[in-house]
Each structure stands twice: as C-alpha cells, then as structure tokens.
C-alpha positions in Angstrom: -38.4 -13.8 66.0 -40.2 -14.9 62.7 -42.3 -12.4 62.9 -40.4 -9.9 63.5 -37.9 -11.1 60.9 -40.6 -10.5 58.4 -41.6 -7.6 59.4 -37.9 -5.9 59.2 -37.6 -7.6 55.9 -40.7 -5.5 54.5 -39.4 -2.6 56.0 -35.8 -2.6 55.0 -37.2 -3.2 51.0 -39.8 -0.6 51.2 -36.9 1.9 52.6 -34.5 0.7 49.5 -37.0 0.6 46.9 -38.4 3.5 47.1 -36.0 6.3 48.0 -36.3 8.5 45.0 -39.9 7.5 44.0 -41.6 10.6 45.6 -39.5 13.3 45.4 -39.5 14.7 41.6 -42.8 13.7 40.9 -44.6 16.8 42.5 -41.2 19.2 40.9 -43.0 20.9 37.9 -40.8 20.7 35.2 -38.3 23.5 34.1 -40.6 25.5 31.1 -39.5 24.6 27.6 -37.6 27.7 25.6 -36.2 28.7 22.4 -32.5 26.5 22.2 -29.9 29.3 21.9 -28.5 30.3 18.4 -25.8 28.1 17.4 -27.6 24.7 19.2 -29.0 21.5 17.7 -32.1 21.9 15.3 -33.4 19.1 17.9 -32.9 18.9 21.3 -35.5 17.3 23.0 -35.2 14.4 25.9 -34.8 11.1 24.5 -35.0 12.7 20.9 -32.7 10.5 18.7 -32.7 12.4 16.2 -31.2 15.1 18.4 -27.2 15.6 17.0 -25.0 17.9 19.4 -24.4 21.2 19.0 -20.8 22.6 18.5 -21.3 24.4 21.8 -22.0 21.0 23.6 -20.6 18.2 21.7 -21.3 15.2 24.0 -24.6 13.7 25.0 -26.1 13.7 28.5 -26.9 10.4 29.9 -28.6 10.4 33.1 -28.3 7.5 35.3 -31.5 7.6 38.3 -31.3 6.2 41.8 -32.1 2.9 43.4 -36.2 2.7 43.3 -36.4 5.4 40.8 -37.2 5.0 37.0 -35.7 6.9 33.9 -38.3 9.8 34.2 -39.5 10.6 38.0 -35.7 11.1 39.0 -35.1 13.9 36.4 -38.1 15.8 35.7 -36.4 19.5 36.6 -32.5 18.3 35.3 -33.2 17.0 32.0 -35.7 19.8 30.6 -33.2 22.5 31.9 -30.3 20.5 30.1 -32.5 20.3 27.0 -33.0 23.8 27.1 -29.8 24.5 28.0 -28.9 23.2 24.3 -27.9 19.3 25.3 -29.0 16.7 23.6 -30.6 14.4 26.9 -30.6 10.4 27.2 -31.9 8.1 29.9 -33.3 4.8 30.4 -34.8 2.9 33.6 -32.1 0.3 34.3 -31.7 -2.7 36.7 -35.6 -3.9 36.5 -36.3 -6.8 38.5 -40.0 -7.9 39.6 -41.2 -4.3 40.6 -41.0 -3.4 36.4 -40.3 -0.3 35.2 -42.0 1.6 37.7 -38.8 1.3 40.0 -35.8 0.4 38.6 -31.8 0.1 39.7 -32.6 -3.3 41.9 -30.5 -5.9 39.9 -27.3 -6.3 40.6 -25.5 -3.5 40.2 -22.9 -5.2 37.8 -25.5 -6.1 35.6 -26.8 -2.9 35.4 -23.3 -1.2 34.7 -23.0 -3.3 31.5 -27.0 -2.3 30.9 -26.2 1.3 30.9 -22.9 0.5 28.6 -24.9 -1.2 26.0 -27.1 2.1 26.3 -24.3 4.6 25.8 -23.0 2.6 23.2 -26.9 3.3 21.5 -26.9 7.1 22.3 -23.2 7.4 21.0 -24.3 5.4 17.4 -27.3 7.5 17.1 -26.0 11.1 17.7 -22.1 10.1 16.4 -20.6 11.2 19.1 -17.1 9.8 20.1 -18.3 10.1 23.7 -21.1 11.1 26.5 -21.3 12.8 29.6 -23.1 11.0 32.4 -24.6 12.8 35.0 -26.4 10.6 37.7 -27.7 10.5 41.1 -27.7 8.1 43.9 -27.1 4.8 42.7 -26.4 6.9 39.7 -23.5 7.1 40.7 -22.1 3.8 42.1 -23.1 1.9 38.9 -20.9 4.6 35.9 -18.4 4.0 38.5 -18.5 0.8 37.7 -18.9 0.8 34.1 -15.7 3.6 34.0 -13.5 1.4 35.6 -14.1 -2.1 34.9 -16.4 -2.2 31.6 -14.5 0.3 29.1 -16.6 3.3 30.0 -13.6 5.4 30.9 -12.8 5.2 26.6 -16.6 6.7 26.1 -17.0 9.0 28.8 -16.1 12.7 29.0 -17.4 14.4 32.1 -19.2 12.5 34.9 -21.3 14.2 37.4 -23.2 12.8 40.2 -25.1 14.3 43.1 -26.1 11.9 46.2 -22.6 10.1 45.2 -22.1 6.5 46.8 -19.2 4.9 46.1 -18.5 3.0 49.8 -21.9 1.8 50.2 -24.2 3.0 53.0 -25.5 1.5 56.4 -29.0 3.7 55.8 -28.4 5.2 59.1 -28.0 1.5 60.8 -31.1 -0.6 59.0 -28.3 -2.2 56.5 -26.6 -3.1 59.7 -29.8 -4.3 61.2 -30.4 -6.7 57.9 -26.8 -8.0 57.8 -26.9 -9.0 61.5 -30.4 -10.5 60.7 -29.1 -12.2 57.4 -31.7 -10.6 55.5 -29.4 -10.1 52.6 -30.4 -13.3 50.9 -33.9 -12.8 51.2 -32.8 -9.1 49.6 -31.5 -10.9 46.8 -34.1 -13.2 46.6 -37.2 -10.9 46.0 -35.4 -9.3 43.3 -32.6 -6.5 44.8 -29.5 -8.0 44.4 -28.2 -3.8 44.6 -29.6 -4.1 48.0 -27.2 -6.2 49.2 -24.5 -5.1 46.7 -24.7 -1.5 48.9 -23.8 -2.7 52.4 -20.6 -1.8 53.4 -17.9 -5.1 53.2 -20.0 -6.2 49.6 -18.0 -8.3 47.0 -19.1 -5.3 44.7 -17.8 -2.7 46.6 -14.8 -4.3 47.6 -13.9 -4.5 43.6 -15.0 -0.8 42.8 -12.4 -0.1 46.1 -9.7 -1.8 44.8 -7.4 1.1 44.1 -9.0 4.6 43.1 -12.7 4.4 42.3 -11.8 7.5 39.3 -9.7 6.0 36.6 -7.3 8.2 34.2 -9.8 9.4 31.3 -12.9 11.1 32.4 -13.5 14.1 34.7 -15.1 13.1 37.7 -17.5 15.9 39.4 -19.5 14.4 42.8 -21.4 16.3 45.0 -22.6 15.5 48.6 -24.9 16.7 51.2 -24.3 17.1 54.7 -27.8 16.4 55.2 -28.1 13.4 53.6 -29.8 10.2 55.7 -29.6 8.0 52.6 -25.7 7.5 51.9 -24.6 7.2 55.6 -21.9 8.3 56.2 -22.1 11.2 53.4 -18.6 10.9 53.0 -19.1 8.0 51.1 -19.6 9.8 47.7 -15.9 10.9 48.3 -13.5 10.2 45.7 -9.7 10.3 46.6 -7.9 13.5 45.6 -6.6 13.3 41.9 -5.8 15.4 38.8 -9.6 14.6 37.3 -11.3 14.6 40.7 -13.8 17.5 42.3 -15.2 16.8 45.4 -18.1 19.3 46.3 -20.0 19.5 49.4 -23.0 21.6 48.7 -22.9 23.3 51.9 -19.3 24.3 51.5 -21.1 26.3 48.1 -24.2 27.5 49.8 -24.7 27.4 53.6 -28.2 28.7 52.8 -29.0 24.8 51.3 -30.0 22.0 53.7 -31.3 19.5 51.2 -31.4 16.1 51.7 -30.3 12.8 49.5 -33.8 12.9 47.3 -33.8 16.9 47.4 -30.9 17.1 45.2 -32.3 16.2 42.4 -34.3 19.1 42.5 -32.2 21.4 44.0 -31.5 24.5 41.9 -28.1 24.8 43.6 -26.8 21.6 42.3 -28.6 22.2 38.5 -26.1 25.6 38.8 -23.2 23.2 39.8 -24.2 20.3 36.9 -24.0 23.5 34.4 -21.1 24.5 35.0 -19.2 21.2 35.6 -20.2 20.0 32.0 -19.2 23.4 30.4 -16.4 24.9 32.4 -16.1 27.4 29.7 -18.7 28.6 29.5 -20.1 28.5 33.6 -21.6 31.3 34.9 -20.7 32.7 38.4 -22.2 30.4 41.1 -25.4 32.1 43.1 -26.3 30.4 46.5 -30.0 29.8 46.6 -31.9 29.2 49.8 -33.3 25.5 49.5 -34.4 23.2 51.8 -36.2 20.1 51.5 -36.4 19.3 55.4 -33.7 16.4 55.5 -35.4 14.7 52.7 
C-alpha cells in the first residue's frame, strides 16, 4: 500500500502541475503588425512604457493556469491583444518549489493577493483607474477571489475567463482518489496548496461560493468547453445568472470546435470571443472555425 500511495502521489502531482505547460509551447505567436491608427504609440507585451489608447483605455492583465507560467500560457493570445492595440501585462504568480517554470501552485488566496499587487503595479504604470483581466483555468479562480474578497471589483472593468473553474474539479476522479487516500496533506507539503484548494468541498472553494461568485461592478464572461477533461465537470466554470454575467459554452457558439481544456489557449474561436467581450462596441461578427486539439 505504501508503494501504491507513493506512485499515486507522484502521478497526481504530475497531472496537476503540468496541465498547461505543454499546450502553447508549440504554438507560434501571432505575427506583429503595425498598431491601428489612434492606438498607444507603444503597446508591447509587458512594456511598462505603454499607455492605453482611447479605444482601449483599460490595460489587460493575463492570468495563467496551474502549472503554467506567464509567457507559455499566452504565446498566442498576448501578441494578438498587443496587435489589436491593448497594453498587455502578465506575471508568473504562485511560485513554490518549482520556481518560475511552473506557477499557480501556491494556495490560491495567497495568489489572489499577489495578483492584487500586480494589478496595482499595472494601474500605477499606465495611469489607468481599472484593468481588464483575461484568465485561463486557475487564472479564472484566482481573479474571482480577488474581485470578491480583496477589493478587486473596484479595479477591474471586464473579466473574461476560459477553461473556467469556480467549483473545483475531480480531474476525472483523480482528485477524488487523492482525497480517499488522504494525500491532500502531502500535496500541500510539497508546495501545491492550490491542488488541495481545487478539491470539491475545500475551505477555499466554500468561501468563494459563499453567495454568488460574481460581484457587482465588473462584467464577467466565462467560456467553457464540453470537451474539458481537466475541469470536470465542465459546468464548474459556469456562473450563476446575473445582469453582469455572460456564460458561454463554446460548442453552442461553434459546433465545429472540439478543443479540450488546454487547447482553449490557442483556439482562434476563443480568441474571437475574448476580443469581442473586451470591446463589445467594436466587436466583429463571430465566425466559427473548425478547430480541435483532440480533447487536450
């Protein structure tokens, strides 16, 4: 039994800590193009001299998923936002024993506070009263906590999440197995507090779901895929109906899209939805594109 517990511990950590490391590494970033007229003179990714344009007055803060870092998760989306005239910023948060290669592993309440500090840094550098947040996977859970409990609602205009997770995940039963074998303490001990936070019924999730997750102030858009095998069930990413909430099941918008959890980060259909939700007045007609990552 001891050997079995050890094997399952390693297996569980491997799945949890690497969920978003490999998907975007092979994706070529969008090619740079001249910024449209009227945009900020400098709008590079993590360019601290960037000043938001009149068309896009809120800088965009990107929040990566568990096991990822601030660049690999957004190799496609960040350059696309930049080309469209946004000031774009990201950081690797929640670093523990694995350092900057794999972030999002610290307890999520701590990561939410770290996000708040970064948002304040972006606001100070750009002069913008508010930011927009775009997140993937844990990059939706952490901002939700920040906006609900750490004053973020007053500093965020639009929030757009994909592969969202607000109620936890069983990881197709793997998290349930960890709970049954009493492995949660081991996960925390090796530096993955976020792993135990994601277990359904955890103290963190109980607090996040004490009342509606979405609070007044920001607009919330959450995008989920029926082919998600990381956030299980995928409905964990749906928010309670409210005037400032938009829930999108990707396949309801595009039946030709079978992207899994990781594939959302490079999905052109998701990119369209993000751009349109960040700028509803300037949104373009949605065009469904055939896309698949074979359930990944």
